[in-house]
C-alpha positions, 0 to 999 in steps of 0.5 A: 051380354057383354061385348068382347071388344069395345072401341071408344073415344071415336070418331067412327066412320059409319055409312052416315059419316063420322057420326059415332064415337063408340063401337062394340063387337061380340064374337065376329060381329059389330053389336052396337054403334053409338056413343057413351051408351055403348060403354054399358056393354063393357064387362070384366073380360071386355077388351077396351081400345081407346081410340084417343081421337083416332079414326075407326073405319071398316077394313080396307079391301083391295079389289085388284091385287096380286099378292103371291107374285108380290110376295115372291118378288120381295124375296128375289131381286126386288127393284121396286122404287129405284128410279135411275139406271145406275142404281137399278144395275147396282141392285141387280149386280148386288143381288147376283153377287149375294146369290151365286147359287141361283141358276137364274136371276129373277125378280122385277119391278124396275121403272120404265122411266129410268131408261130411254123409251122405257126399253133397257138393253141386254148389254146393260144386263150383260155387264151386270150378270154375264154368267147366268140368264136374267129375267126381270119384269118391269113395274107394270109387269107388261114387259120384261128385261132380259140379258143375252144369256136368256135370249140365247136359251130361248132361241130368240134371234133377229129371225124370231117373229113377234108373237101375236100378243106381244113384241120383241123390241129390236135395235136399229139392225133388227137384233133383239135389244133385250126388252120383251113386251106382253106375250113375248115375255113368255118366250123367256119366262116359260124357261125360268125355274118355277117357284115351289108350292112351299115358296108360293105359300110362304109368299102368300103369307108374307104378302098377307102380313104386309096387307094386314099392316096396311089395314087390308082385310079382304082382297080380290086376287086378279089372276088365279091361273097360269099367265106369262110365267107367273106362278098360279096361286090357287094351291097356296090359297087352297092350302091356307084356306083349309089350314086356317092361315088365310086370315083375310077374306079373298075372292080369286079371279080365275084366268081366262085363257085368251088363246081359247074360247067358250070351250074353257068354261066347263073347266072354270066351273070345275075350278070354282067348285074345287078351289072355293073353301073357307075364306077363299072363293073363286067365283070370278073370271078375269078377262084381260082385254088389252095391255098398257099405254106406256108400251103402246098396247092399251087398246085405243079407238084412235091411233097412238101418236108418234113423238112428233104428234102425228098419228101412227098405225098403232091402235094398241092390242086387243087380247080377246076378240071383241066380236066374241067377247059378248058371247063369252061374257053372256055365258059366264054371266048366265053361270053366275060368274062375275067378270073382272075386266082388265080394260085400260084403253078406251077401246077396251073399256067400250068392248067390256061395256058392250059385252056387259050390255049384251049379257044384260040383254040376254040374261036379264038383271043379275047380281054378278057385279061385273067390274072394269079395272084400270080405266086409264082412258075412258071416252066421255060417251062411255062414262054414263054407261057404268051406272046404267049397266051396273058395271063397277069402276075399279080404280087404281088411284095411285096412277092418277098423277103427274110422274115420269111414266105419265108425262114422258111415256104416255101423255105425248103419245095420247095427245091433248084430247085423250090425255084429259080422259084419263082416270075420270074418277070424278066424272064416273062418280058424278054419273052415278057409277059405283067406285071400287079400288085396288092397287095392282100390287106389285105394280104399285104400292098396296097402301090404300092411304097412298091411293086415297091421297092421290084420289083426293089430291091428284098429286103423288104423295109428297109431291108438290107439282101440278094437279093432274086433271083437278076436275077428277078429284074426289072427296075423302069420304068418297075415296074411303068408300071406294076402298071399303064399301065399294070393294066389298060390293065387288067382292060380294062381301055384303056384311063387310065394308061398313061399320054398322050393327050386324056387320062383320067386325073387319075394322081398322084403326088409323093413327089419326083422323085424316078428316082433321088435317089438310088433304095434302097430309092424307098420305102421312096417315098410317094404320095402328090396328087391323081386325078381321072378324073381331080378331086382331091381325095387326098392331103397330105397337 
């Protein structure tokens, strides 16, 4: 039988390495991997792709991403990548002028390091937009910047107490200053007009095009549900899965309501059945255990330090009761759910691993494949537990570099001992852990090649500063594996993630072979072609 699609002129990244130069695809599967003998499968209707020395590899998979919010932000006041206060305010002002019809100014992505202490004030926004409420989450989406009009609409005054899961930043006199952290975001966010169903579907398809252009053929949506005013993407996925416009393979992580307990599990079982269709499956539950280090809400075993290096009373925030977490995870595991943990601080990481260990003890071995995302601070004692418990380390590699948010808002408040426990990719790999990888887009760039560059170099793309914890660098092959086979494992997509006979033909052609150049040039690599099931979904030409 002749192949439908044939790649020749390698190299091809297979499970054994760059050991092939030709691949044949028939229907939606890889049917041959080898060298010149594969060319015999060419027929009169075979599409032949000359790799011309470019690398062919499995499609990238993002194990932790938020495409619908990202797609919505792209159509709103998008502040991503802006690094100064003046430029940020100019962008807000320009967007407001261009959209006089908008009742609210929405969007986000501003950089915390652009503002002193990472907490911009309402007065700055009032000068830019005095006539309408403004609600702008920051880059990590764990805090929001609001103006006086938004605070007034929400009834937030000096007498408003902090919610249990958040903090209202205040000035020296006790007045709300204009930044809302974690659960306090919802005090304003719940008032903002929601996106329509059509908006959410358009955002999903916009994001899908962007992800395919980066070689991403599958992903795990890390938040399917309602949380802090973010739009629930579930209906958009169900619509796209049913009408065929969802070309990627997607796993949805159903949101665990941290205000409730096991009584919500029957609802999750119902949602799993109702939402799973075609290329979308909702067999995962997302448990957000803590916040982020730069605003002091990542859950730590020992207290944060102050600017003078002295211990404070703050150990961060645990959003899910650690004493109840093993019970929740054990019941979810028994029902066949995968647990996807947001675990950024070392206490959250330990709580998640303890819960997985409890589930293993109660239920025995299972194939639910729990994974812990972010892993900024991991106590050395917990590193070997990942392999022992079969818990996958889901890394966001782009964050593991010196940059202002790390150097100014994180390292000083962790102190020198804990600062070297950050993003221990090398230690996890050496301990036998499985690495998966994701971006957390729109928190950071969804480009896998940018993340791979940092995983290998521990320096930002284009950067030339000091290497961030050089002992935690991993090799190019290991980084590519995390973004392909590792994430495929987490997504239970066992017939993807590798170029081998019988696998689904989810494939990517890069514009070069990054193995042929220096590690410092990895980020210069781009995607030329992307295929899902043998169908081309992106071409750079």
